C-alpha positions, 0 to 999 in steps of 0.5 A, a space after each residue: 499500499 506504501 508504494 501505491 501512495 508513493 507513486 500517486 503522491 510524487 508521480 511529478 518528482 520521482 526519477 524517470 529512470 526508477 526501475 520501480 516505476 512500471 511496478 507502481 503503475 501496475 499496482 495503481 491500476 489495480 487499485 485505481 484504474 482511472 488514477 493509474 491510467 492518467 500516470 501512464 498517459 503522462 508518462 507517454 507524453 513525456 516519452 514524446 517529448 523526450 523524442 523531441 529533446 533527443 531530436 534536437 540534440 541530434 541536430 547539433 554537430 557533436 565531437 568537441 573536447 568535452 564530448 564523450 560516450 559518458 557526456 552523452 549517457 548523462 545528458 540522455 538521463 537529463 533530457 529523460 527527466 526533464 521530458 517527464 517533468 515537462 509532461 506533468 507540469 507543463 502538459 501539451 494535452 496529448 496525455 489527456 487525449 490518450 487517457 480518454 481513449 484508454 478509459 473509454 476503451 476500459 469502460 467498453 471492455 468492463 461491460 463485457 467482462 463485468 470488472 472495470 479494474 480487470 478490463 483497464 489492466 488488459 487495455 493498458 497492458 501493452 502501454 505499460 509493457 512499451 513504457 517499461 522498455 522505455 524506462 530501462 533504456 538507460 544507455 545511449 545506444 538503446 535510446 538511439 532508436 528513438 532518434 530517427 525520424 522523431 518529428 515524423 513519429 511525433 506527427 503521427 502520435 499527434 494525429 492518431 492520439 484518439 485511435 487505438 493505434 496510439 500506443 503502438 505508434 508511441 514506441 518503436 524498436 530501438 534497433 530500427 537504424 541499425 537494422 537499416 544499416 545492416 540492410 544497406 551497408 554492403 550496397 553502400 560500400 560498392 556505390 562508394 567504390 564507384 563514386 569515391 564517397 565514403 560509404 557512411 556518407 551514402 548511408 546518411 543520404 539514404 536514411 535522410 531521404 527514407 527516415 532511416 527506412 521508416 518512410 521508404 516509397 511504397 508501390 501501389 500494392 504496398 510492396 517496397 519500391 527501394 527507392 531510399 534516395 527519392 530519385 525522381 523518373 525523368 523523361 529518360 527513365 525507362 524502369 518501373 515507376 511509383 507515384 506518391 505525394 512529396 513535398 518541394 519548396 518553392 521560393 522557400 515555401 513548402 508545398 505538396 505535390 504528386 510526382 513520379 519516382 523510380 522503382 528498383 527490384 533491390 537495395 542493390 539496384 537503387 544504390 547502383 542507379 545512385 552511383 551512376 547518377 552521381 558519376 555521370 551527371 556533370 552537376 555532381 562533379 563537386 560530390 564525386 570523391 568527396 571526403 569531407 561531410 559538410 562539403 559533400 552535403 553542400 555539393 549535394 544541395 548546390 548541385 540541385 538535388 533537393 529543393 529544401 533549403 536546410 537540406 544540407 545541414 539536415 544531412 551533415 547533422 546525420 553524418 555527424 550524429 550519434 545515430 548513425 555512428 551508433 548503428 555503425 558500431 553495432 
């Protein structure tokens, strides 16, 4: 009973990494399902804020004299605590939406199963399991799974907070960037040999265009196009194509449009075509053989590879960021 009181009275002040937090929440749900779901929703809002904080951290080029694995470790812990404090003291409103959604589901389940507390536990079991995974993520390597595409996932979560998919969208496998690197690394090495550009630069470029593989362009039937570089199909392209909505910048203003992209049979084919594009087009002369990460990114943008005015900065940050470094180390 004492631990339940602690979870209730000090939810706003306890450490985010407290290993007993999930156990206390489970006990709180059994004792007070409504109050327990409120705390679960606050924890999820804290997780979302942590994604945004880590995304901003990753946008800062590291490598200074004071940067180390230890400093990154404690910075991650500090961000996790800050996110929890913000979620409980300055909420964005997402926790309330999640609580309403979960409460409605629990009430419907309670009618069918005769006990409200039991149905509440069933309704939030997946949520708590995901939360436990997050609370046990004490190292930067584990936290890296939340970095790639953080803004994209945050938008998805906010737009579907009232649906049954909200909890599933809140947590993503921490191995996602590493899995993506595993899939494309051999092909990046082959493309590096053809272009003279380091393989990790090419992996970073494909990660930027595809959101570490999470936003790969799909065909109409849902099958992958393997186009991880966002290469459009021009008049001279005779291969397979796929049409999707994309964002282009006109005079610095983002606009949505329908565009035709190339489709490939494999990642190997996609990287070969990318290498051929860089090697054969005169405008990419400044890209070929480039060994400097910042200059590689700037040369791509100057050659007109993308219309986003921040494209070079985004690519340079990925190349220098912890997510790529940790995925390659794995």
